[in-house]
N, C-alpha and C positions, 0 to 999 in steps of 0.2 A: 432184174427190173420187171415188174408185172406188165403184161400187155395193156394197151390202151384201146378201149372200145371205139368202134367206127363212129359212134354218135359224137365223139369229141371233135371231129374235123370242123364242122361249121361254127361251133361255139368257140373253139380255139382260134379260128381265123378272125372272128370278130374281136376277140380279146387282144389279138396281136396288132390291130389297127393303130392304137395310140403309140406303141413302140416303133412301128414302121414310119408313122408320120413324124415322130421326133427324130428318127434317124435321117430321114430325107431332108429335114430342116437343119441338119448338121448338129443337132443337140445329142451328142453321143452318150453323155452321162445320163441324161433323162431317158434315153432309149434303153439303156442297160437296166435302169430301175423299173421302167414300165414293162420290160420283158418278163418280169416275174409274174405278171398277170396271166398271159397265155400258158405259162408253165403250170401255174396253180389250177387253171381251168382244165388243162389236159390231165393233171393228176386226179381230178375229181372223177374222171372216167376210167381210172385204173381197174383192171380186171384180173386179180390174182387167181392162180389155180387153187382149188380146194379139194380135199380128199375125204369124201363122206365115208364114215365108218358106222354102218347101220346094221341092226339086227334084222334078219329076214323074217317072213311070216312063219309061224303064227304070231310071233311077238315082233311087231313092226315099229320102227322108230320114225318120228316126225322131226325134221330138222328145221332150224331157223332159216327163213327164206331171205334174211337180210342181216347185215351187220348193224349193231346199234344197241340201244338200251331198252330193256323191257319196261314199258310204261304201265302195263296192266297184264295180270295173269289170273284168271279165275272164271267164274260162270259167264256165259255170253251176256253182254250188256244190252239192255233194252235200246232199241233204235240203232244198234250197231251190228249185232249178230244177225245172221239170216234167220228166217222163220224156223222154229223147231228148237230142240234142246241141244245146245252147243256149249263147249268150253272155248275160251278165247285167250289168245296171247297177242298183245299189241306191241310192236317194236318201233321206236322212234329213231330215225336216222338223222344225224346232224350233217352239216355240210362237209365235215371232215371224214365221215365214214365212207367205206366202199359202197357204191350204190348199185352194183350189179345184183340182181335178184335171182333167186334159185327156187326150184320147186321143193316145197317142204316134204312132199310125199310123192312117190312114183305111181304111175298108173295111166289111165286113159283120160284125156281132157274131154269132159262132157259138157262144159259150159264156159264161155268167155263173154262177158258183158262189159263193154266200155261205156262209162257214164260221164257226160260232161258235168261241170260243177264249178264251185268257187275255189279260192286259194287261201282258206283260213290256215292259221298255224296248225301244223299236224298234231301237236300235243293236245289240242282242244277236242273234247268229246264229240262235238257235232261235226268235226271234220270228216268223220267216218262215213257220214251219209250226205254231207253237203258239198264236199270237195270233188274235184275231178278224180275218177278212180277206175280201176279195172278189176272186176270180180272173176275169179277162175275157180272151177271145181274139178277135182281129179277123183276118179274112182278106180278101185282095184278089186278084182274078184278073189276071194279067199274062202276056201272050204264051203263052197256052195252059197256064200253070201257076198256082200259087198262092203268094202271099207271106203268111206268118203271123207275127203278133206277139202275145205273151202278156204281160199286165201285171197287177199285184196291188196292191190297196190293203190296207194293214196298219195296224191301230190300235197305239198305243204305251202307255206307262205313264200318260200323261195323257189320251190319246184313248180314248174308250170307245164310239165308234160310227162305223161306216162308212156313208156315204150313196152309193149307186150309182144313177145315173139313166139307165142304158141297159139294154136287155133283148135277148135273143136275137132276131135278125131285124132289128134296127135298123141303119141305115146311118149311120156316123159319118165326119166329116172329120178329117184330121190337125189336132190342136190344138183340137178341139171340147171344150167342157165336158162332163164325164161324171159329176161328183159331187164329194164332198169327204170329208175325215176330220176329226172334231172334236178339235182340239188336237194336240200333238206326235205324229208318226206317221212312216210309211215307205211308199215305193212302190218296187216292183221291176219292171223291164222285162226281158223275155227275147226275144232275137232270134236267128235261126239263124246258123250258121257262115258263110253267104253274105253276112253284113253285116260292115262294118268298124266297130269301136267308135271314137268320136271324142272321148271324154272319159276323164279319169283320176281315180283316187281323190283326194279332197281338193278337187276343183273345185266351184265354185258353178254351179248351173244355174237357168234360168228356164223355167217351164212354158209350153209353146206357142211357144217361141222358140229355145231352145238345141238344136242338132242333136247328139244323143248317139250316133247310129249311121247308117250309110248302106249301102243295098244296092249290091252291085257290079252293073254293067250286065249285063242279060240273065240275072241269077241268079234262078231260080224253083225251086220244089219241085213235082215232078209230083203230080197229084191221085191 
């Protein structure tokens, strides 16, 4: 059985109130039925182990940061991608997916920006810049240059909170846990043109295991 993240405690306690109330009222059958709710909420916070299998530099792999379905893979979208030339992979997480997020690329965390916002459905284009979100940038020095990957946690219609557990200055490994998003949501990954995208729209990906992009050998960005 996978471990359950600590963020489950308050949500599960609230979800258990109807079952406890029914039990105290002597309505045992109703309590048994209602007990399914806190079990389902706790299952949402499941945190299975994953085993990253990545190629080292100079050919580096970029992994999926979340379980879900690829809703877009291609050139960086206007109004979504950071300034500059990027390629983009957007992953939609349903309420049934594992919501533990992982670093798509290892290195030093050079930026973490948490932005308040709305709670539009995560599959909508404008959710990327209007919804509550957290932007994270990781850099790694390779052959005298730097490789940079930017990724973004975005809440959705059901998700109302982003949990980010890394800070500027932290060193993270590819596939390392970096936080989660509560209930249905979205993650975007932005990689430079020097990477080849290895997934297509409509594919299912697994956080910390599916390779979504790969750096071409000896491709670096000068500092």
